[in-house]
C-alpha positions in Angstrom: 35.4 33.7 88.1 33.7 31.1 85.4 31.2 34.4 83.9 34.4 36.4 83.1 37.2 33.4 82.4 34.9 31.2 80.2 37.8 29.8 77.9 40.3 29.4 80.8 37.9 27.3 82.8 36.8 25.1 79.5 40.4 24.5 79.1 41.1 23.8 82.5 38.4 21.3 83.0 40.0 19.8 79.9 43.1 19.4 80.8 42.9 18.7 84.5 44.5 22.7 85.7 41.6 24.5 86.4 43.1 25.3 89.9 47.2 26.2 88.1 45.3 28.0 85.1 43.9 30.2 87.4 45.7 30.3 90.3 45.9 34.2 90.0 41.9 35.1 90.2 41.8 32.2 93.1 43.9 33.7 95.1 41.8 37.4 94.2 38.9 36.0 95.2 40.2 34.2 98.3 41.4 37.3 99.1 38.1 39.4 98.6 36.2 36.1 100.1 37.9 36.9 103.5 38.0 40.4 103.9 33.9 40.4 104.2 33.4 37.0 105.9 34.6 36.7 109.6 37.9 35.0 110.6 35.7 31.0 111.3 34.6 31.5 107.7 37.4 32.3 106.4 39.6 30.0 107.5 37.3 27.1 106.5 37.2 25.4 103.8 34.0 26.4 102.5 36.1 29.0 99.4 36.8 25.3 98.2 34.0 24.3 98.6 32.2 26.8 96.5 34.9 27.0 93.6 34.8 22.8 92.7 30.1 23.1 93.0 30.6 26.9 90.6 33.7 26.2 88.5 33.7 22.1 87.7 30.6 20.3 89.3 28.9 22.9 86.6 31.1 21.6 83.6 29.8 18.1 84.2 28.9 18.4 79.4 33.0 19.9 79.5 34.6 17.1 77.7 37.6 15.9 79.9 39.4 13.1 81.1 39.1 13.8 84.6 34.9 12.5 84.5 
């Protein structure tokens, strides 16, 4: 997601609306994730944690009002 949507990620971080900007991609990613893991893991918040770790925490160098 971060590789194929780099501009959207950067703009979403800058404007503090990354979840709205990537709504369709995140929904598709969640569906893909849930189809490949156990029910217990799919029902946990691990996907959300991974999204924050990969998309947001790694984008700390992008100027934003959220930091």
